C-alpha positions in Angstrom: 6.7 1.7 18.1 7.1 0.0 15.9 5.5 0.1 12.2 5.8 -3.4 10.2 5.0 -3.0 6.6 3.9 -5.6 4.5 5.2 -6.0 1.0 5.0 -7.6 -2.1 6.9 -7.0 -4.9 3.6 -7.6 -7.4 0.0 -7.3 -6.5 -1.5 -11.2 -5.4 0.8 -12.8 -3.2 -1.2 -13.1 -0.4 0.4 -10.2 1.8 -3.2 -8.9 2.7 -4.4 -12.4 4.0 -1.4 -12.5 6.2 -2.1 -8.8 7.1 -4.9 -9.8 8.5 -3.9 -13.4 9.8 -1.3 -10.8 12.1 -4.3 -8.7 13.1 -5.8 -11.6 14.5 -2.5 -12.6 16.5 -0.6 -8.8 17.5 -2.1 -7.6 20.1 -1.8 -3.0 20.7 -1.6 -2.6 18.2 -2.9 -0.1 15.0 -3.9 -1.6 11.3 -3.5 0.7 8.2 -4.2 0.2 4.5 -1.7 1.4 2.8 -2.8 0.1 -0.8 -5.1 2.7 -2.0 -5.1 2.5 -5.1 -7.0 -0.9 -4.9 -7.9 -1.1 -0.9 -9.1 -5.3 0.2 -7.5 -5.2 3.5 -12.0 -3.9 5.3 -12.7 -7.1 3.4 -11.9 -9.1 5.9 -11.9 -6.5 8.8 -15.4 -5.5 8.6 -14.3 -2.0 9.7 -16.9 0.2 11.5 -16.2 3.6 10.4 -16.0 6.4 13.1 -14.5 9.1 10.8 -14.9 9.7 7.1 -12.9 13.1 5.7 -11.7 13.8 1.7 -8.9 13.7 0.6 -7.9 16.2 -2.1 -5.0 15.9 -4.4 -4.2 17.4 -7.7 -6.0 20.0 -9.6 -7.4 20.0 -13.0 -7.4 22.8 -15.7 -10.5 24.7 -16.0 -10.5 27.7 -18.3 -13.2 30.7 -18.1 -14.9 31.3 -21.7 -14.7 35.6 -20.6 -11.9 35.3 -19.9 -10.1 34.1 -22.8 -8.6 35.8 -25.7 -8.7 32.2 -27.5 -4.7 32.9 -28.8 -4.4 29.2 -28.2 -1.5 29.2 -26.5 -2.4 26.4 -24.2 -3.7 24.0 -26.9 -0.3 24.5 -28.5 1.4 24.0 -24.8 -0.5 21.0 -23.8 0.9 17.5 -24.1 -1.7 15.5 -23.6 -4.0 16.9 -26.0 -6.6 17.7 -23.2 -7.9 21.2 -24.6 -10.0 21.5 -27.9 -10.4 22.9 -29.9 -12.8 25.1 -28.7 -11.2 25.5 -25.7 -12.7 23.0 -23.2 -10.7 20.8 -20.7 -10.9 17.1 -21.3 -10.9 16.1 -17.6 -10.0 12.5 -18.2 -6.8 13.5 -20.7 -5.9 16.6 -18.8 -3.0 15.7 -16.1 -3.0 18.4 -13.8 0.3 19.6 -14.4 -1.2 22.8 -14.7 1.5 24.7 -17.6 -1.8 25.9 -19.3 -2.3 27.8 -15.9 0.7 29.5 -15.6 1.5 30.3 -19.4 -2.0 31.6 -20.0 -1.2 34.8 -21.1 -4.7 36.1 -20.4 -4.9 34.5 -16.6 -7.6 32.6 -17.9 -7.3 29.2 -16.7 -8.2 28.3 -13.4 -6.8 25.4 -11.1 -9.6 24.2 -8.7 -8.4 21.5 -6.1 -10.2 17.8 -6.9 -11.9 15.4 -4.2 -9.6 12.4 -5.3 -11.3 9.9 -2.6 -11.6 10.0 1.1 -10.2 8.3 4.1 -11.2 6.5 7.2 -10.9 5.5 10.4 -12.4 3.1 11.5 -12.8 0.4 14.6 -12.6 -2.9 13.5 -12.1 -6.6 16.1 -8.8 -6.1 16.0 -7.7 -2.8 17.2 -8.4 0.6 15.3 -7.8 1.5 11.9 -7.2 3.7 8.9 -7.8 3.0 5.2 -8.4 4.6 2.3 -10.7 4.6 -1.3 -8.6 6.4 -4.1 -11.0 7.2 -6.8 -10.9 6.1 -10.3 -8.4 6.8 -12.2 -6.9 9.6 -9.4 -3.3 10.9 -9.0 -1.9 11.5 -5.4 -2.0 8.2 -4.5 2.1 8.0 -2.9 0.7 11.2 -0.7 -2.7 9.3 0.6 -0.1 6.3 1.5 2.1 9.1 3.4 -1.7 10.9 5.3 -2.8 7.2 5.8 0.5 6.0 8.0 0.8 9.6 9.4 -2.8 9.6 11.0 -2.3 6.0 11.8 0.6 6.9 13.8 -1.4 9.7 15.6 -3.7 6.9 16.7 -0.8 4.5 18.2 0.6 7.5 19.6 -2.7 8.7 21.6 -3.8 5.0 22.6 0.0 4.1 23.7 -0.5 1.4 21.2 2.9 -0.8 20.4 2.7 -1.3 17.0 1.3 -0.4 13.7 0.4 -3.1 11.1 1.0 -1.7 7.8 -0.7 -4.0 4.9 1.8 -2.0 2.0 0.6 -1.0 -1.8 2.6 -3.9 -4.4 5.8 -3.1 -6.7 8.1 -0.2 -6.3 6.6 3.0 -7.2 5.2 5.8 -5.7 2.9 4.1 -3.5 5.4 1.9 -2.4 8.1 4.8 -1.5 5.4 7.0 0.2 4.8 3.4 2.2 8.8 2.7 3.3 9.7 6.0 5.1 9.8 5.7 9.0 9.6 2.1 9.1 10.6 -0.4 11.1 10.7 -3.4 9.2 9.6 -4.2 5.9 8.5 -7.9 5.5 8.4 -8.7 1.5 6.0 -11.4 0.5 7.2 -13.3 -2.8 5.8 -16.6 -4.5 8.6 -19.2 -5.5 8.1 -18.5 -9.6 10.7 -17.0 -11.4 8.6 -13.6 -12.4 7.8 -13.5 -8.8 12.1 -13.4 -7.6 12.5 -10.9 -10.0 10.1 -8.6 -8.3 11.0 -9.8 -4.7 14.8 -8.1 -6.0 13.0 -5.3 -6.9 11.5 -4.7 -3.2 14.9 -5.7 -1.8 16.9 -3.4 -3.8 14.3 -0.2 -2.6 14.5 -1.0 0.9 18.0 -0.7 0.7 17.9 2.0 -1.2 16.1 3.8 1.7 17.5 1.9 4.0 15.2 0.1 5.9 15.3 -3.7 7.1 14.2 -6.3 4.5 12.7 -9.7 5.3 11.4 -12.2 3.4 9.3 -14.7 3.2 7.8 -17.1 0.4 4.0 -17.8 0.0 2.5 -21.2 -1.5 6.1 -22.0 -1.3 5.5 -25.5 -2.4 4.0 -25.2 -5.5 7.0 -24.7 -6.6 9.6 -25.8 -4.1 12.7 -25.1 -6.4 11.7 -21.7 -7.3 11.4 -21.6 -3.3 15.1 -22.9 -2.3 16.4 -20.6 -5.0 14.5 -17.6 -2.7 15.7 -18.8 0.2 19.6 -19.6 -1.0 19.5 -15.7 -3.1 18.4 -14.0 0.4 21.2 -15.5 2.5 23.3 -14.7 0.1 22.5 -11.5 -0.3 22.5 -11.1 3.8 18.3 -10.5 3.3 16.7 -12.2 6.6 14.3 -15.1 5.4 12.2 -15.8 8.1 9.6 -18.2 6.1 7.7 -20.2 4.2 3.7 -20.7 4.4 2.5 -23.3 2.0 -0.3 -23.5 -0.1 -4.0 -24.2 1.4 -7.5 -23.5 -0.1 -8.1 -22.1 3.5 -7.2 -18.6 2.7 -9.7 -18.8 -0.4 -12.3 -20.1 2.1 -12.1 -18.0 4.9 -12.0 -14.7 2.3 -15.5 -15.5 1.4 -16.8 -15.5 5.3 -14.3 -12.6 5.9 -12.4 -13.9 8.1 -9.0 -14.2 8.3 -8.0 -17.7 8.5 -7.2 -17.9 11.4 -10.8 -17.4 12.5 -11.3 -19.7 10.1 -9.4 -22.8 10.7 -8.2 -22.2 14.4 -6.4 -25.3 14.3 -5.3 -25.4 11.1 -1.1 -26.7 10.3 -0.9 -23.6 7.8 -2.7 -21.5 11.4 1.1 -23.1 12.8 3.1 -22.3 10.6 1.7 -18.8 10.6 2.2 -17.6 14.4 5.8 -19.2 13.9 6.5 -16.8 11.6 5.4 -14.0 13.6 7.3 -15.1 16.2 10.2 -15.2 14.4 9.5 -11.6 12.7 9.0 -10.4 16.1 12.1 -11.6 17.3 14.6 -10.3 14.6 16.8 -7.4 14.7 15.0 -4.2 13.3 11.5 -5.6 15.3 12.5 -6.5 18.7 15.1 -3.3 19.1 19.1 -5.0 18.4 19.6 -3.0 15.5 
């Protein structure tokens, strides 16, 4: 079983559109949306939810007035000013660090675990899918990413599927780190801009740090061919596999509006030939073909 994680150094590079296109091409796979902070793969996959489970993350401090002596120690300790002079905890300001809970001399502060979101196992027209929705301003997105990937792997093992196709989160933070471990390979989708190159390089460095093979493709390359050429040259100079360039095409947006992948919306479009070639190149790459 192999897992291809599709990442980007920033949001909006087109990784979800590309993931959905690969879903339409590939067979014997389970889909996984690991971008739990802003999940949107479901908008194109139209999943039929088969199972919904609450995700429990961190706790929020709650002061028991009957046990509280009013010493004010918790107010002194709270770096986030989440506790008022009347010993009420503001749930929005509370970061769930637990310092007040551990150091309250009267043990008057409880720390109930909160429901931070939900995760789902669904059926789609392209196969099973595991996805999630994190609540607004909730924490532990890295933990939720690890959970959905773990569940996707269970489904793949149970159903004898060959691949996990994971739509990863953008950036280089905790959710991205949680999406890296154990992956067969990463595909980093870059934009042909100065900031896009900077963000791509950070993602490449992160992949190297965790020793996960990385590949790079450029989306909308023809909007800035010079910067696209810089990315391709830089990859070759830094021993990063460059797998292809995708032209800008309004068909992606039109397909999104219809809730379809670009391959479903316009099967004979030239851009789909590029995507199919890109997929073949990725499949033949050393990490995905097992040559490493």
